[in-house]
Backbone bond lengths (Angstrom), bond angles and torsions (degrees), N, CA, C in turn:
res aa  C-N    CA-C-N  psi(-1)  N-CA   C-N-CA  omega(-1)  CA-C   N-CA-C  phi
1 X - - - 1.467 - - 1.517 107.93 -
2 X 1.335 117.65 128.60 1.472 121.23 -178.18 1.511 109.95 -69.06
3 X 1.325 116.98 151.85 1.448 121.08 178.24 1.511 111.05 -72.83
4 X 1.317 119.41 177.50 1.473 122.54 -178.25 1.518 109.83 -57.70
5 X 1.316 116.43 136.73 1.463 120.60 179.10 1.513 109.81 -72.44
6 X 1.335 116.75 142.12 1.460 121.45 175.21 1.512 108.93 -66.28
7 X 1.301 119.07 130.04 1.464 121.49 -178.71 1.515 110.22 -70.18
8 X 1.344 114.09 138.60 1.458 120.04 -175.69 1.531 112.42 -104.61
9 X 1.349 119.12 -23.99 1.465 122.03 177.03 1.508 107.36 -116.99
10 X 1.374 119.27 108.12 1.472 121.83 -169.02 1.517 113.36 -124.80
11 X 1.322 117.95 14.21 1.458 119.07 -176.27 1.525 111.79 -62.43
12 X 1.326 118.40 -41.52 1.467 121.95 -179.51 1.510 111.20 -61.65
13 X 1.321 118.05 -42.71 1.464 122.31 -179.65 1.515 111.05 -63.79
14 X 1.310 116.51 -43.95 1.475 120.68 178.98 1.510 110.30 -60.44
15 X 1.331 118.06 -40.74 1.467 121.60 -178.31 1.518 110.80 -64.28
16 X 1.335 117.38 -42.50 1.467 120.79 179.95 1.516 110.68 -62.49
17 X 1.353 117.15 -43.47 1.456 120.73 178.96 1.525 111.13 -62.55
18 X 1.288 117.03 -38.98 1.472 121.00 -179.55 1.509 110.56 -64.90
19 X 1.317 117.80 -43.02 1.464 121.69 -179.14 1.520 110.02 -66.22
20 X 1.319 118.22 -40.56 1.469 121.59 178.67 1.509 110.82 -61.35
21 X 1.322 116.99 -38.58 1.455 120.47 179.90 1.512 111.67 -63.63
22 X 1.310 116.36 -40.73 1.461 120.03 179.55 1.517 111.32 -64.72
23 X 1.310 119.38 -33.54 1.468 122.91 -176.57 1.519 112.63 -69.71
24 X 1.321 121.81 -21.48 1.467 124.41 -176.92 1.521 111.77 -80.52
25 X 1.349 117.96 -20.24 1.449 121.17 178.35 1.496 112.61 75.03
26 X 1.332 116.82 -179.66 1.443 122.53 174.35 1.501 113.07 78.00
27 X 1.358 111.69 -174.29 1.457 119.42 -176.29 1.513 110.95 -62.99
28 X 1.332 115.48 -41.12 1.478 118.91 -178.88 1.502 110.75 -63.23
29 X 1.313 115.98 -36.98 1.471 119.08 179.48 1.511 110.54 -65.93
30 X 1.364 115.14 -42.29 1.471 118.68 179.57 1.508 110.17 -63.38
31 X 1.367 115.37 -43.59 1.458 119.28 -179.56 1.530 110.76 -62.33
32 X 1.397 117.07 -43.36 1.467 120.91 179.09 1.510 110.44 -62.22
33 X 1.307 114.80 -38.91 1.471 117.79 179.46 1.504 110.31 -64.20
34 X 1.352 114.94 -42.47 1.469 117.76 -179.71 1.514 111.10 -64.48
35 X 1.351 115.04 -43.29 1.472 118.85 -177.48 1.519 111.76 -67.84
36 X 1.344 116.24 -31.17 1.469 119.44 -172.01 1.520 112.47 -98.64
37 X 1.360 116.72 0.39 1.460 118.87 -174.00 1.526 112.40 -57.58
38 X 1.311 113.59 -41.92 1.481 117.12 -176.94 1.523 111.36 -65.49
39 X 1.348 116.65 -40.83 1.458 120.46 178.81 1.514 111.06 -67.06
40 X 1.340 116.33 -41.75 1.467 119.80 179.06 1.512 110.29 -62.77
41 X 1.330 114.09 -42.65 1.470 118.70 179.80 1.528 110.29 -60.86
42 X 1.343 115.48 -43.41 1.474 119.50 179.58 1.518 110.74 -64.47
43 X 1.348 115.61 -41.34 1.462 119.18 179.90 1.511 110.87 -64.82
44 X 1.330 116.02 -41.74 1.457 119.94 178.42 1.509 111.26 -62.53
45 X 1.347 113.87 -40.76 1.466 117.83 179.59 1.522 110.57 -62.91
46 X 1.341 115.95 -42.30 1.463 119.83 179.69 1.522 110.50 -64.74
47 X 1.372 115.86 -38.87 1.463 119.29 178.74 1.511 110.45 -65.21
48 X 1.354 114.96 -43.40 1.463 119.11 179.50 1.525 111.30 -63.03
49 X 1.347 115.58 -39.75 1.465 119.67 -176.34 1.522 111.45 -69.66
50 X 1.321 117.79 -34.58 1.463 120.61 -175.46 1.510 112.57 -97.24
51 X 1.338 116.07 -15.64 1.462 118.86 -176.63 1.511 112.14 73.36
52 X 1.354 118.71 20.40 1.463 122.88 -176.78 1.530 110.31 -113.61
53 X 1.305 117.02 153.62 1.448 122.18 174.56 1.524 109.87 -79.45
54 X 1.347 113.99 166.57 1.463 119.37 -176.45 1.520 112.52 -58.10
55 X 1.352 117.72 -41.39 1.455 119.37 -177.84 1.535 111.84 -67.36
56 X 1.360 116.36 -25.37 1.462 119.23 177.90 1.529 111.73 -71.71
57 X 1.325 116.01 -29.62 1.460 119.43 178.98 1.531 111.16 -63.18
58 X 1.326 117.91 -34.32 1.449 120.68 176.24 1.513 111.94 -62.54
59 X 1.325 116.06 -38.25 1.468 120.11 177.63 1.515 110.20 -64.94
60 X 1.333 117.09 -41.10 1.462 120.32 178.54 1.525 111.80 -64.42
61 X 1.349 116.57 -32.89 1.459 120.15 176.67 1.521 110.16 -62.09
62 X 1.330 116.31 -42.32 1.466 120.50 178.55 1.522 111.29 -63.96
63 X 1.337 115.58 -41.65 1.469 120.42 178.64 1.520 110.51 -62.71
64 X 1.354 115.63 -41.61 1.466 119.69 -179.77 1.517 111.10 -62.97
65 X 1.348 116.20 -40.37 1.464 119.76 178.28 1.524 110.79 -63.12
66 X 1.333 116.15 -42.95 1.468 119.89 -179.80 1.520 110.74 -63.55
67 X 1.330 115.95 -40.93 1.474 119.95 179.12 1.530 110.58 -64.55
68 X 1.344 115.11 -41.90 1.464 119.50 179.27 1.526 110.81 -63.16
69 X 1.326 115.72 -42.29 1.466 119.96 178.69 1.526 111.01 -63.39
70 X 1.326 116.42 -41.74 1.465 120.30 179.86 1.521 110.60 -63.36
71 X 1.325 116.35 -43.72 1.468 120.59 178.84 1.524 110.72 -62.18
72 X 1.331 116.21 -42.23 1.468 120.37 178.66 1.521 110.64 -62.46
73 X 1.342 116.54 -42.52 1.464 120.30 -179.23 1.523 111.68 -63.80
74 X 1.339 115.75 -45.86 1.474 120.07 178.86 1.529 110.36 -62.75
75 X 1.329 116.28 -41.73 1.466 121.18 -179.76 1.531 110.54 -62.78
76 X 1.334 116.19 -40.81 1.470 120.13 177.08 1.523 111.62 -62.73
77 X 1.336 116.12 -43.51 1.470 119.95 179.06 1.524 110.89 -59.81
78 X 1.334 115.98 -44.51 1.468 120.45 179.28 1.525 111.07 -63.54
79 X 1.336 116.24 -41.78 1.464 120.50 179.62 1.526 111.16 -62.82
80 X 1.336 115.99 -44.59 1.470 119.60 179.93 1.525 111.61 -64.80
81 X 1.329 116.56 -36.74 1.462 120.07 178.28 1.525 110.66 -65.07
82 X 1.327 115.51 -43.69 1.465 119.92 178.78 1.528 110.25 -64.85
83 X 1.313 117.58 -40.84 1.469 120.50 177.65 1.526 110.98 -59.99
84 X 1.333 116.43 -41.24 1.466 119.97 -179.84 1.520 111.61 -68.83
85 X 1.351 116.15 -40.42 1.472 120.69 -175.31 1.523 113.57 -76.90
86 X 1.318 116.33 -20.40 1.472 119.19 -174.83 1.525 112.63 -111.72
87 X 1.319 117.27 13.21 1.464 120.62 -177.16 1.528 111.03 -55.76
88 X 1.324 114.91 128.82 1.452 120.78 177.82 1.521 114.64 81.14
89 X 1.320 118.38 -2.15 1.464 120.47 -176.94 1.526 112.87 -95.89
90 X 1.341 116.95 -29.70 1.464 120.58 -177.87 1.530 108.67 -155.68
91 X 1.349 115.48 169.28 1.464 121.34 -179.57 1.528 109.12 -70.75
92 X 1.320 117.26 114.17 1.466 121.91 -176.64 1.518 112.19 -104.89
93 X 1.329 117.86 11.06 1.464 120.36 -173.68 1.527 112.67 -62.82
94 X 1.343 117.44 -40.00 1.469 120.06 -178.04 1.523 110.75 -65.18
95 X 1.331 116.99 -46.22 1.465 119.93 -179.68 1.524 110.38 -67.38
96 X 1.318 116.91 -38.26 1.464 119.91 178.86 1.529 110.88 -60.57
97 X 1.326 115.87 -42.94 1.471 120.33 -177.96 1.520 111.82 -66.33
98 X 1.332 117.50 -48.74 1.466 119.75 -175.22 1.523 111.32 -72.18
99 X 1.330 118.06 -35.33 1.466 119.77 178.76 1.533 110.38 -69.93
100 X 1.325 116.29 -33.06 1.467 119.83 175.61 1.524 110.34 -63.63
101 X 1.331 116.36 -38.63 1.469 120.14 178.13 1.525 110.85 -67.75
102 X 1.324 116.57 -40.13 1.468 120.82 -177.90 1.522 111.61 -70.24
103 X 1.331 117.63 -20.25 1.462 120.99 -176.13 1.527 112.62 -57.79
104 X 1.336 117.93 -25.50 1.463 120.79 179.05 1.508 113.13 -95.85
105 X 1.332 117.76 28.76 1.461 121.79 -173.25 1.536 113.33 -58.89
106 X 1.308 119.20 -27.67 1.461 120.85 -174.77 1.526 113.31 -65.80
107 X 1.321 116.78 -20.07 1.472 119.64 -179.29 1.520 112.34 -112.47
108 X 1.343 116.85 12.98 1.472 120.29 -176.36 1.526 110.99 -102.31
109 X 1.322 115.59 155.65 1.468 119.72 170.19 1.524 109.34 -59.93
110 X 1.322 115.66 147.00 1.454 119.54 -172.43 1.525 112.82 -64.07
111 X 1.351 116.95 -34.21 1.463 118.45 -180.00 1.530 111.28 -66.14
112 X 1.340 117.17 -34.24 1.458 120.67 177.64 1.534 110.64 -69.95
113 X 1.342 114.93 -38.78 1.470 118.83 177.85 1.522 110.22 -61.95
114 X 1.327 115.68 -44.28 1.471 119.93 179.97 1.523 110.08 -61.08
115 X 1.325 116.75 -43.71 1.465 121.09 -179.00 1.523 111.60 -64.34
116 X 1.338 116.01 -47.52 1.469 119.64 -179.42 1.527 111.69 -66.31
117 X 1.335 116.85 -34.94 1.468 120.45 178.04 1.527 110.50 -62.82
118 X 1.328 115.52 -45.49 1.460 119.68 179.58 1.532 111.05 -62.77
119 X 1.343 115.75 -42.65 1.462 119.86 -179.96 1.535 110.69 -65.74
120 X 1.336 116.13 -38.35 1.473 119.66 178.74 1.516 110.88 -64.58
121 X 1.327 116.58 -41.23 1.470 120.27 177.53 1.529 110.72 -60.91
122 X 1.322 115.64 -41.97 1.468 119.96 -179.56 1.526 111.05 -63.94
123 X 1.325 116.68 -45.37 1.462 120.52 -179.01 1.535 111.67 -69.99
124 X 1.340 116.32 -32.72 1.471 119.91 176.12 1.518 110.31 -62.97
125 X 1.339 115.87 -45.74 1.459 119.91 179.16 1.526 110.93 -64.34
126 X 1.335 116.39 -38.98 1.461 120.26 -179.59 1.524 111.47 -65.73
127 X 1.342 116.65 -42.75 1.465 119.86 179.66 1.520 110.96 -67.41
128 X 1.342 116.57 -39.30 1.470 119.87 177.70 1.520 110.73 -60.72
129 X 1.334 115.65 -43.40 1.465 120.03 179.40 1.523 111.35 -64.92
130 X 1.339 116.71 -42.10 1.471 120.34 179.82 1.523 110.93 -64.85
131 X 1.338 116.79 -40.62 1.467 120.37 178.72 1.518 110.85 -66.45
132 X 1.345 116.19 -39.33 1.470 119.68 177.99 1.523 110.74 -63.02
133 X 1.316 116.45 -39.22 1.463 120.19 177.85 1.526 110.66 -66.58
134 X 1.341 115.06 -39.90 1.475 118.49 177.28 1.522 110.72 -62.81
135 X 1.341 116.52 -39.90 1.466 120.59 177.43 1.521 110.89 -63.39
136 X 1.338 115.79 -40.73 1.466 119.82 -179.86 1.526 110.92 -63.75
137 X 1.335 115.15 -44.99 1.466 119.17 179.65 1.531 110.65 -63.63
138 X 1.345 115.69 -42.25 1.470 119.43 179.19 1.519 111.10 -63.87
139 X 1.341 115.95 -39.92 1.471 119.73 179.69 1.523 110.45 -65.41
140 X 1.323 116.21 -40.54 1.471 119.45 178.41 1.527 110.42 -64.49
141 X 1.340 115.87 -41.09 1.461 119.33 179.42 1.525 110.74 -64.86
142 X 1.340 115.82 -41.15 1.468 119.74 178.90 1.520 110.75 -64.53
143 X 1.335 115.39 -41.52 1.470 119.24 179.54 1.526 110.78 -65.21
144 X 1.334 115.85 -39.21 1.465 119.76 178.72 1.525 110.45 -65.75
145 X 1.350 115.99 -41.72 1.458 119.55 178.76 1.517 111.20 -65.05
146 X 1.333 115.58 -39.46 1.466 119.90 178.83 1.525 110.35 -65.79
147 X 1.335 115.31 -41.85 1.459 119.01 178.96 1.531 110.81 -64.11
148 X 1.341 115.81 -40.45 1.466 119.86 179.04 1.524 110.57 -64.69
149 X 1.345 115.88 -41.19 1.466 119.71 179.06 1.524 110.53 -65.17
150 X 1.335 115.37 -40.05 1.462 119.37 179.17 1.522 110.62 -65.26
151 X 1.335 115.64 -41.16 1.464 119.73 178.62 1.521 110.81 -64.22
152 X 1.340 115.36 -40.49 1.460 119.69 179.21 1.528 110.55 -65.09
153 X 1.349 115.29 -42.18 1.466 119.26 178.85 1.522 110.75 -64.24
154 X 1.342 115.71 -40.20 1.454 119.70 179.62 1.529 110.76 -65.22
155 X 1.341 115.37 -40.53 1.464 119.41 178.26 1.525 111.05 -64.56
156 X 1.352 115.11 -40.91 1.466 119.17 178.81 1.521 110.90 -64.71
157 X 1.343 115.46 -41.58 1.463 119.76 178.98 1.522 110.70 -64.79
158 X 1.328 115.25 -39.44 1.465 119.72 178.86 1.526 110.67 -65.03
159 X 1.343 115.53 -42.10 1.464 119.71 178.87 1.528 110.93 -64.69
160 X 1.363 115.00 -41.12 1.465 118.85 178.94 1.521 110.92 -64.61
161 X 1.332 115.14 -40.04 1.461 119.06 178.95 1.523 110.77 -64.95
162 X 1.325 115.73 -39.98 1.465 119.95 178.92 1.525 110.50 -65.36
163 X 1.345 115.24 -40.47 1.464 119.61 178.77 1.523 110.77 -64.50
164 X 1.351 114.81 -43.26 1.463 118.86 179.17 1.519 111.12 -64.01
165 X 1.327 115.87 -38.83 1.460 120.02 179.22 1.525 110.48 -65.27
166 X 1.339 115.77 -40.31 1.464 119.79 179.07 1.529 110.49 -65.34
167 X 1.361 114.99 -41.44 1.457 118.72 179.13 1.526 110.93 -64.41
168 X 1.319 115.67 -40.41 1.467 119.23 179.07 1.515 111.05 -66.58
169 X 1.323 115.40 -38.61 1.469 118.93 178.18 1.529 110.17 -63.43
170 X 1.335 115.82 -41.17 1.464 120.11 178.46 1.528 110.81 -64.65
171 X 1.362 114.18 -40.88 1.461 117.73 179.34 1.528 111.27 -64.27
172 X 1.310 115.20 -42.06 1.463 119.08 179.58 1.528 111.08 -65.04
173 X 1.330 115.14 -36.36 1.469 118.57 178.11 1.527 110.60 -65.94
174 X 1.346 114.38 -40.26 1.466 118.81 177.42 1.520 110.87 -65.07
175 X 1.338 114.90 -43.86 1.461 118.82 178.60 1.529 111.36 -60.93
176 X 1.326 115.58 -39.40 1.470 119.34 -178.95 1.510 110.70 -60.18
177 X 1.336 115.06 -31.30 1.472 119.40 178.55 1.529 111.21 -85.05
178 X 1.345 115.61 -46.41 1.464 120.48 -175.78 1.533 112.26 -69.46
179 X 1.307 116.63 -33.77 1.462 119.89 -175.58 1.538 113.43 -80.23
180 X 1.286 115.45 21.77 1.469 120.10 169.93 1.527 106.82 -107.80
181 X 1.334 119.33 157.58 1.465 120.22 178.29 1.521 112.90 -53.71
182 X 1.326 117.41 -43.01 1.461 119.90 -179.30 1.511 111.30 -68.93
183 X 1.314 116.55 -38.37 1.457 119.97 177.68 1.518 111.63 -65.31
184 X 1.343 116.87 -40.98 1.459 121.20 178.49 1.525 110.55 -64.51
185 X 1.327 116.54 -39.57 1.467 120.21 178.60 1.523 111.05 -63.87
186 X 1.335 116.40 -41.70 1.462 119.98 179.24 1.528 110.68 -63.08
187 X 1.332 116.60 -41.21 1.463 120.53 178.96 1.524 110.56 -64.86
188 X 1.360 116.48 -40.60 1.462 121.24 -179.58 1.526 111.40 -66.53
189 X 1.339 117.22 -41.56 1.463 120.99 -179.87 1.533 110.10 -62.14
190 X 1.330 115.06 -44.80 1.468 119.72 -177.74 1.528 111.09 -65.51
191 X 1.336 117.61 -45.98 1.457 120.73 -177.69 1.534 111.89 -69.73
192 X 1.324 116.15 -38.56 1.477 119.62 179.09 1.521 110.65 -60.24
193 X 1.323 116.10 -37.13 1.458 120.32 -178.63 1.522 111.80 -77.31
194 X 1.338 116.12 -48.39 1.470 120.25 -173.58 1.521 112.89 -72.35
195 X 1.328 117.93 -37.42 1.458 120.00 -174.64 1.528 113.28 -96.07
196 X 1.327 116.45 -33.67 1.469 118.52 -173.99 1.537 113.79 -115.80
197 X 1.306 116.95 -7.65 1.461 120.02 178.74 1.528 113.78 71.52
198 X 1.321 116.70 23.82 1.454 120.43 179.28 1.526 109.71 -87.25
199 X 1.317 116.20 131.25 1.459 120.68 -178.96 1.520 112.47 -91.34
200 X 1.330 113.79 -161.60 1.462 120.00 -174.73 1.530 112.22 -66.40
201 X 1.342 118.67 -29.02 1.455 120.24 179.56 1.527 110.83 -65.81
202 X 1.331 116.01 -43.75 1.460 119.77 178.31 1.535 110.72 -68.42
203 X 1.333 115.31 -36.29 1.466 116.54 178.92 1.520 110.56 -66.64
204 X 1.321 117.09 -34.40 1.464 119.92 178.04 1.530 110.57 -59.96
205 X 1.351 115.76 -42.72 1.467 119.78 176.85 1.525 111.07 -64.99
206 X 1.341 115.98 -42.15 1.470 120.79 179.99 1.521 110.67 -62.36
207 X 1.326 115.33 -41.14 1.452 120.14 -178.84 1.535 110.23 -61.23
208 X 1.326 116.35 -43.82 1.465 119.61 179.96 1.538 111.15 -67.73
209 X 1.343 115.77 -39.43 1.464 120.24 -178.83 1.520 111.23 -61.26
210 X 1.333 116.71 -51.88 1.466 119.25 -175.01 1.528 112.06 -79.98
211 X 1.311 117.00 -19.54 1.461 118.83 172.47 1.531 108.78 -66.02
212 X 1.329 114.38 -41.66 1.466 119.70 178.13 1.538 110.94 -67.56
213 X 1.340 117.31 -43.39 1.467 121.26 -175.20 1.535 112.87 -69.68
214 X 1.348 116.74 -44.46 1.471 118.74 -170.62 1.514 115.05 -142.74
215 X 1.334 116.78 -5.80 1.461 118.72 -173.74 1.521 110.95 65.96
216 X 1.369 116.27 23.84 1.469 122.91 -179.20 1.548 112.05 60.27
217 X 1.313 115.31 30.88 1.476 120.56 179.36 1.537 108.40 -98.96
218 X 1.333 116.92 116.59 1.471 120.05 -176.93 1.524 112.19 -67.73
219 X 1.325 116.75 -16.20 1.460 120.35 179.63 1.545 112.43 -98.55
220 X 1.332 116.53 6.65 1.475 119.79 -178.38 1.522 109.99 -61.30
221 X 1.342 115.54 141.53 1.469 120.25 -179.29 1.516 108.93 -145.37
222 X 1.315 115.71 131.92 1.461 121.83 179.08 1.522 108.59 -106.29
223 X 1.312 118.07 141.78 1.469 120.18 178.52 1.517 113.98 -52.70
224 X 1.320 116.21 -24.29 1.467 118.95 177.42 1.517 112.37 -68.61
225 X 1.342 115.78 -15.66 1.464 121.29 -177.29 1.507 112.38 107.78
226 X 1.337 118.06 -8.23 1.463 120.71 176.99 1.519 108.78 -63.93
227 X 1.345 114.87 137.51 1.465 119.65 -170.50 1.513 111.99 -134.67
228 X 1.361 114.78 147.15 1.444 122.54 170.04 1.509 114.93 75.80
229 X 1.321 115.12 -172.03 1.469 122.17 -175.82 1.523 111.76 -58.71
230 X 1.341 121.19 -47.29 1.476 120.24 -178.42 1.528 112.29 -86.54
231 X 1.358 116.70 -0.39 1.465 122.28 -178.10 1.524 112.18 55.03
232 X 1.319 114.24 55.49 1.459 121.03 176.50 1.520 109.54 -66.92
233 X 1.331 116.35 142.00 1.461 120.65 -178.31 1.535 109.15 -131.03
234 X 1.344 117.65 110.32 1.469 126.39 -7.22 1.520 111.16 -76.91
235 X 1.317 116.29 170.21 1.462 120.52 -177.55 1.518 113.53 -62.98
236 X 1.328 116.96 -27.75 1.467 120.62 -178.14 1.519 113.08 -63.83
237 X 1.325 117.66 -14.68 1.464 120.13 175.24 1.528 110.94 -56.41
238 X 1.326 115.08 -33.29 1.462 119.62 -175.15 1.525 113.09 -70.01
239 X 1.326 117.59 -6.58 1.473 121.19 177.01 1.514 111.28 -61.91
240 X 1.347 117.06 -23.03 1.464 119.46 178.36 1.516 111.73 -65.84
241 X 1.331 116.70 -18.19 1.464 120.83 178.24 1.520 112.00 -97.66
242 X 1.320 117.32 -13.32 1.465 120.41 179.71 1.508 111.35 161.66
243 X 1.319 115.66 143.98 1.471 119.81 -179.19 1.525 112.42 -68.50
244 X 1.320 116.80 -16.01 1.465 119.82 -179.59 1.530 111.80 -93.90
245 X 1.324 116.99 24.07 1.468 121.36 -174.75 1.525 113.05 -56.38
246 X 1.327 117.01 -30.02 1.469 119.38 -176.22 1.521 112.44 -79.33
247 X 1.326 117.65 -16.23 1.466 120.30 -174.20 1.517 113.55 -123.65
248 X 1.328 118.70 -1.45 1.456 120.92 -174.40 1.531 110.09 -126.98
249 X 1.329 115.33 113.35 1.465 120.59 -179.63 1.521 111.39 -61.47
250 X 1.342 117.39 -34.78 1.464 120.39 -179.65 1.517 111.35 -62.56
251 X 1.340 116.75 -39.20 1.464 120.38 178.37 1.529 110.10 -64.81
252 X 1.320 116.83 -40.83 1.467 120.57 179.03 1.533 111.06 -65.39
253 X 1.327 115.53 -40.55 1.459 119.97 178.47 1.522 110.33 -63.17
254 X 1.331 117.11 -44.22 1.463 120.99 -179.79 1.523 110.41 -60.78
255 X 1.333 116.22 -43.41 1.465 118.79 179.46 1.535 110.49 -65.76
256 X 1.351 116.71 -43.69 1.455 120.96 -177.06 1.519 113.02 -62.29
257 X 1.340 117.24 -41.84 1.459 120.37 178.56 1.529 110.49 -66.34
258 X 1.345 115.78 -40.68 1.456 119.58 178.21 1.521 111.79 -63.98
259 X 1.314 116.53 -37.03 1.465 120.82 178.83 1.529 110.37 -64.31
260 X 1.326 116.17 -45.26 1.469 119.54 179.89 1.525 110.67 -62.05
261 X 1.338 115.54 -44.44 1.463 119.43 -178.33 1.528 111.47 -63.22
262 X 1.329 116.88 -40.48 1.461 121.00 -174.84 1.526 113.00 -82.44
263 X 1.312 117.48 -17.25 1.466 120.92 -178.01 1.534 111.08 -80.01
264 X 1.298 115.04 -177.31 1.472 119.84 178.92 1.521 112.53 -69.88
265 X 1.356 114.95 -13.01 1.469 117.69 -179.15 1.530 110.10 -73.99
266 X 1.297 115.91 -52.25 1.456 119.72 177.17 1.503 114.50 86.87
267 X 1.374 116.44 -34.74 1.465 120.00 -179.65 1.527 109.25 -140.52
268 X 1.324 117.53 158.52 1.460 120.54 177.22 1.539 112.79 -59.47
269 X 1.324 117.06 -36.93 1.468 118.39 -179.00 1.522 111.25 -66.63
270 X 1.337 119.08 -37.52 1.457 122.13 176.76 1.513 110.47 -66.19
271 X 1.339 115.96 -39.55 1.460 119.79 178.35 1.528 110.64 -66.47
272 X 1.326 116.43 -38.26 1.466 120.99 179.64 1.526 110.21 -67.01
273 X 1.297 117.94 -38.55 1.463 121.66 178.07 1.525 109.97 -63.95
274 X 1.313 117.41 -42.13 1.468 121.08 178.49 1.520 110.13 -64.58
275 X 1.307 116.71 -40.48 1.462 120.34 178.74 1.517 111.94 -63.33
276 X 1.307 114.82 -40.55 1.472 118.18 179.57 1.542 110.72 -65.38
277 X 1.331 115.93 -36.11 1.466 118.98 -176.89 1.532 111.35 -81.17
278 X 1.318 118.85 -31.32 1.470 120.81 -172.18 1.533 113.52 -120.58
279 X 1.300 116.84 -6.46 1.472 122.33 179.97 1.536 112.84 69.65
280 X 1.302 116.51 18.40 1.465 122.31 173.45 1.525 108.58 -159.45
281 X 1.276 117.86 165.63 1.477 119.94 177.11 1.505 109.60 -142.06
């Protein structure tokens, strides 16, 4: 428990002592009166200015102390809140030091409490401002990083789109070549040789077979439902070779060669012989 607080407003007490000295008389009384004249004069002036008696001034001193204590307490609460909210954002050493000193305000002289309270308020405002600036800088950095990431993503998307467009252009160029009778024949010759080991004799039979069936036209269609270069029935069978079977002669050729190989014919020449004998294969 702290000892009695040093009184900070003492004008009333000084006045009472001065009056008591005058009442005793003698040299000591005169000397006390002389020594206390200035204090009495000040007390009288304060009484005149406030319209209060000397004993009322003591009550006001108590009220002033209570108000000072309340202000110190509120200031400490605000400082502690700011310290908690701004942790790690700015240098809080100054506010920590002064608020720690103010924490013992209940046992301090009132003038020291007033001084420390004012200093704590100043440091609280300074730390709040520094933390706000740190938040602003962090927000700007985050926004810049986000903008950079967005720009990078946009650039990547643009590059991917350009790559996809180039690939599509290449595919369309290939299709423009392959989707002609001569292009389809070239694709068939190459695949027949590389995948099935069929030479020019087998290709000659294949050429005659598909010339008869479709004229090597990938868009050929028979009322029976037979479709494309190999006249698959139905045309959707060719989806097993690729989803682009309806628009890509190479896909139709791949399916047609696979069909011949897997069927009872086994080779284009056997399929051509069957076609010649039965008018279908």
